[in-house]
C-alpha positions as YAML, in Angstrom:
chain: A
units: angstrom
residues:
- id: 1
  name: MET
  ca: [0.00, 0.00, 0.00]
- id: 2
  name: ALA
  ca: [1.34, 3.43, -0.94]
- id: 3
  name: LYS
  ca: [2.35, 5.75, 1.86]
- id: 4
  name: VAL
  ca: [0.39, 8.98, 2.07]
- id: 5
  name: PHE
  ca: [2.29, 12.12, 1.11]
- id: 6
  name: SER
  ca: [3.01, 13.66, 4.52]
- id: 7
  name: LEU
  ca: [3.02, 17.22, 3.16]
- id: 8
  name: GLN
  ca: [-0.39, 16.85, 1.49]
- id: 9
  name: PRO
  ca: [-2.04, 19.32, 3.91]
- id: 10
  name: LEU
  ca: [0.60, 21.91, 3.04]
- id: 11
  name: LEU
  ca: [0.13, 21.28, -0.68]
- id: 12
  name: HIS
  ca: [-3.62, 21.76, -0.24]
- id: 13
  name: LEU
  ca: [-3.05, 24.97, 1.71]
- id: 14
  name: ALA
  ca: [-0.62, 26.25, -0.93]
- id: 15
  name: LYS
  ca: [-3.23, 25.58, -3.63]
- id: 16
  name: GLN
  ca: [-5.84, 27.47, -1.62]
- id: 17
  name: LYS
  ca: [-3.49, 30.42, -1.14]
- id: 18
  name: ASN
  ca: [-2.75, 30.39, -4.87]
- id: 19
  name: GLU
  ca: [-6.49, 30.53, -5.67]
- id: 20
  name: THR
  ca: [-6.97, 33.33, -3.15]
- id: 21
  name: ALA
  ca: [-4.05, 35.26, -4.66]
- id: 22
  name: ILE
  ca: [-5.50, 34.81, -8.17]
- id: 23
  name: ASN
  ca: [-8.89, 36.11, -7.03]
- id: 24
  name: ASN
  ca: [-7.29, 38.98, -5.13]
- id: 25
  name: LEU
  ca: [-5.20, 40.03, -8.14]
- id: 26
  name: GLY
  ca: [-8.32, 39.94, -10.31]
- id: 27
  name: LYS
  ca: [-10.13, 42.27, -7.92]
- id: 28
  name: LEU
  ca: [-7.13, 44.58, -7.71]
- id: 29
  name: ASN
  ca: [-6.93, 44.74, -11.51]
- id: 30
  name: GLN
  ca: [-10.64, 45.58, -11.68]
- id: 31
  name: GLN
  ca: [-10.18, 48.35, -9.09]
- id: 32
  name: HIS
  ca: [-7.25, 49.75, -11.09]
- id: 33
  name: GLN
  ca: [-9.23, 49.66, -14.33]
- id: 34
  name: SER
  ca: [-12.19, 51.30, -12.65]
- id: 35
  name: ALA
  ca: [-9.95, 54.06, -11.27]
- id: 36
  name: VAL
  ca: [-8.45, 54.63, -14.73]
- id: 37
  name: ALA
  ca: [-11.93, 54.81, -16.28]
- id: 38
  name: LYS
  ca: [-13.01, 57.32, -13.63]
- id: 39
  name: LEU
  ca: [-9.91, 59.45, -14.33]
- id: 40
  name: GLU
  ca: [-10.64, 59.40, -18.06]
- id: 41
  name: MET
  ca: [-14.23, 60.44, -17.34]
- id: 42
  name: LEU
  ca: [-13.06, 63.31, -15.13]
- id: 43
  name: GLN
  ca: [-10.55, 64.46, -17.73]
- id: 44
  name: GLN
  ca: [-13.18, 64.36, -20.47]
- id: 45
  name: PHE
  ca: [-15.65, 66.22, -18.26]
- id: 46
  name: ARG
  ca: [-12.99, 68.87, -17.52]
- id: 47
  name: LYS
  ca: [-12.18, 69.21, -21.23]
- id: 48
  name: ASP
  ca: [-15.87, 69.58, -22.11]
- id: 49
  name: TYR
  ca: [-16.40, 72.13, -19.34]
- id: 50
  name: GLN
  ca: [-13.28, 74.05, -20.45]
- id: 51
  name: GLU
  ca: [-14.71, 74.21, -23.98]
- id: 52
  name: LYS
  ca: [-18.06, 75.47, -22.62]
- id: 53
  name: MET
  ca: [-16.23, 78.16, -20.68]
- id: 54
  name: GLN
  ca: [-14.25, 79.25, -23.74]
- id: 55
  name: GLU
  ca: [-17.45, 79.35, -25.81]
- id: 56
  name: ALA
  ca: [-19.17, 81.42, -23.13]
- id: 57
  name: GLU
  ca: [-16.17, 83.80, -23.00]
- id: 58
  name: ARG
  ca: [-16.38, 84.31, -26.77]
- id: 59
  name: ASN
  ca: [-20.07, 85.12, -26.48]
- id: 60
  name: GLY
  ca: [-19.46, 87.34, -23.48]
- id: 61
  name: MET
  ca: [-20.26, 86.44, -19.90]
- id: 62
  name: ALA
  ca: [-20.57, 88.09, -16.55]
- id: 63
  name: LEU
  ca: [-17.51, 88.16, -14.28]
- id: 64
  name: THR
  ca: [-19.35, 86.04, -11.65]
- id: 65
  name: ASP
  ca: [-20.12, 83.39, -14.28]
- id: 66
  name: LEU
  ca: [-16.45, 83.36, -15.34]
- id: 67
  name: ARG
  ca: [-15.39, 82.96, -11.70]
- id: 68
  name: ASN
  ca: [-17.88, 80.10, -11.24]
- id: 69
  name: PHE
  ca: [-16.48, 78.35, -14.33]
- id: 70
  name: GLN
  ca: [-12.92, 78.81, -13.07]
- id: 71
  name: ASP
  ca: [-13.81, 77.57, -9.58]
- id: 72
  name: PHE
  ca: [-15.48, 74.51, -10.99]
- id: 73
  name: ILE
  ca: [-12.53, 73.76, -13.29]
- id: 74
  name: TYR
  ca: [-10.20, 74.16, -10.31]
- id: 75
  name: ARG
  ca: [-12.31, 71.58, -8.39]
- id: 76
  name: LEU
  ca: [-12.19, 69.26, -11.38]
- id: 77
  name: ASP
  ca: [-8.39, 69.67, -11.49]
- id: 78
  name: GLN
  ca: [-8.25, 68.71, -7.81]
- id: 79
  name: ALA
  ca: [-10.47, 65.70, -8.47]
- id: 80
  name: VAL
  ca: [-8.18, 64.66, -11.35]
- id: 81
  name: LYS
  ca: [-5.11, 64.93, -9.08]
- id: 82
  name: GLN
  ca: [-6.87, 62.95, -6.38]
- id: 83
  name: GLN
  ca: [-7.90, 60.29, -8.90]
- id: 84
  name: GLN
  ca: [-4.33, 60.06, -10.18]
- id: 85
  name: GLY
  ca: [-3.30, 59.30, -6.59]
- id: 86
  name: VAL
  ca: [-6.00, 56.63, -6.41]
- id: 87
  name: ILE
  ca: [-4.63, 55.10, -9.61]
- id: 88
  name: GLU
  ca: [-1.09, 55.17, -8.26]
- id: 89
  name: ASN
  ca: [-2.22, 53.41, -5.08]
- id: 90
  name: ALA
  ca: [-4.22, 50.90, -7.11]
- id: 91
  name: LEU
  ca: [-1.17, 50.20, -9.27]
- id: 92
  name: HIS
  ca: [0.95, 49.61, -6.16]
- id: 93
  name: SER
  ca: [-1.73, 47.22, -4.91]
- id: 94
  name: VAL
  ca: [-1.77, 45.39, -8.25]
- id: 95
  name: ASN
  ca: [2.01, 45.02, -8.12]
- id: 96
  name: ALA
  ca: [1.82, 43.74, -4.54]
- id: 97
  name: GLY
  ca: [-0.91, 41.33, -5.65]
- id: 98
  name: ARG
  ca: [1.31, 40.07, -8.47]
- id: 99
  name: MET
  ca: [4.16, 39.49, -6.03]
- id: 100
  name: GLU
  ca: [1.77, 37.67, -3.68]
- id: 101
  name: LEU
  ca: [0.57, 35.50, -6.56]
- id: 102
  name: ASN
  ca: [4.11, 34.76, -7.71]
- id: 103
  name: GLU
  ca: [5.08, 33.70, -4.19]
- id: 104
  name: ALA
  ca: [1.95, 31.57, -3.81]
- id: 105
  name: GLN
  ca: [2.62, 29.90, -7.17]
- id: 106
  name: ARG
  ca: [6.26, 29.29, -6.26]
- id: 107
  name: LYS
  ca: [5.26, 27.57, -3.00]
- id: 108
  name: MET
  ca: [2.51, 25.59, -4.68]
- id: 109
  name: HIS
  ca: [4.89, 24.39, -7.40]
- id: 110
  name: SER
  ca: [7.48, 23.46, -4.76]
- id: 111
  name: PHE
  ca: [5.00, 21.32, -2.84]
- id: 112
  name: ASP
  ca: [3.65, 19.90, -6.08]
- id: 113
  name: THR
  ca: [7.18, 18.90, -7.12]
- id: 114
  name: LEU
  ca: [7.67, 17.19, -3.76]
- id: 115
  name: ALA
  ca: [4.34, 15.42, -4.19]
- id: 116
  name: GLN
  ca: [5.35, 14.20, -7.67]
- id: 117
  name: ARG
  ca: [8.67, 12.96, -6.32]
- id: 118
  name: HIS
  ca: [6.81, 11.16, -3.54]
- id: 119
  name: ILE
  ca: [4.49, 9.52, -6.07]
- id: 120
  name: GLU
  ca: [7.42, 8.40, -8.21]
- id: 121
  name: ALA
  ca: [9.28, 7.05, -5.17]
- id: 122
  name: GLU
  ca: [6.16, 5.15, -4.12]
- id: 123
  name: LYS
  ca: [5.79, 3.68, -7.61]
- id: 124
  name: ILE
  ca: [9.41, 2.51, -7.51]
- id: 125
  name: ARG
  ca: [8.94, 1.07, -4.00]
- id: 126
  name: GLU
  ca: [5.76, -0.73, -5.05]
- id: 127
  name: ALA
  ca: [7.43, -2.06, -8.21]
- id: 128
  name: LYS
  ca: [10.33, -3.41, -6.12]
- id: 129
  name: ALA
  ca: [7.91, -4.99, -3.66]
- id: 130
  name: GLU
  ca: [5.99, -6.54, -6.55]
- id: 131
  name: GLN
  ca: [9.24, -7.85, -8.05]
- id: 132
  name: ILE
  ca: [10.24, -9.37, -4.71]
- id: 133
  name: THR
  ca: [6.83, -11.01, -4.43]
- id: 134
  name: GLN
  ca: [7.10, -12.36, -7.98]
- id: 135
  name: ASP
  ca: [10.65, -13.58, -7.34]
- id: 136
  name: GLU
  ca: [9.53, -15.36, -4.19]
- id: 137
  name: PHE
  ca: [6.60, -16.91, -6.02]
- id: 138
  name: SER
  ca: [8.83, -17.98, -8.89]
- id: 139
  name: GLY
  ca: [11.35, -19.40, -6.43]
- id: 140
  name: ARG
  ca: [8.69, -21.37, -4.59]
- id: 141
  name: PHE
  ca: [7.21, -22.56, -7.87]
- id: 142
  name: ALA
  ca: [10.62, -23.63, -9.15]
- id: 143
  name: ALA
  ca: [11.38, -25.37, -5.84]
- id: 144
  name: SER
  ca: [8.01, -27.09, -5.97]
- id: 145
  name: LYS
  ca: [8.61, -28.25, -9.55]
- id: 146
  name: ALA
  ca: [12.11, -29.40, -8.66]
- id: 147
  name: ALA
  ca: [10.72, -31.34, -5.70]
- id: 148
  name: GLU
  ca: [8.09, -32.94, -7.94]
- id: 149
  name: ASN
  ca: [10.76, -33.83, -10.50]
- id: 150
  name: ASN
  ca: [12.94, -35.31, -7.73]
- id: 151
  name: ASP
  ca: [10.00, -37.32, -6.48]
- id: 152
  name: GLU
  ca: [9.31, -38.58, -9.98]
- id: 153
  name: LEU
  ca: [12.99, -39.38, -10.54]
- id: 154
  name: GLU
  ca: [13.20, -41.19, -7.23]
- id: 155
  name: GLY
  ca: [10.12, -43.16, -8.19]
- id: 156
  name: VAL
  ca: [11.77, -44.19, -11.49]
- id: 157
  name: HIS
  ca: [14.98, -45.26, -9.73]
- id: 158
  name: HIS
  ca: [13.05, -47.42, -7.21]
- id: 159
  name: GLU
  ca: [11.30, -49.46, -9.80]
...
């Protein structure tokens, strides 16, 4: 009977950590993509608002309206800066997630390699045990046949 791989619980745990790291990296990538999309939306909104302000300036506008446009564009600029920081943080998280996944995969592959070596060693051990059993059987069979032949030869000599 094959011996159980003693590190099987650690292999199982390494596989679970690998799956968790894969899922985590997927979520982090989604967060990063969402942050990038939000930045693009803010930048487009700022561009559109800037164009509206320029159009209003060409058509003439009150000083208070101009100040309101400028204040709103300033707030959009602040939101863009803030969103760029969110993207930077998200990118750092994605990179950390990749490192976590790489480490989890490395450990999982290490335990998997040990498990494969264990399986191969068990196959070799079982093959040797089977060979010993067959050799013993063949030896007994040959001894039995030899004994039968001796008995037959002794019977021929006695007659």
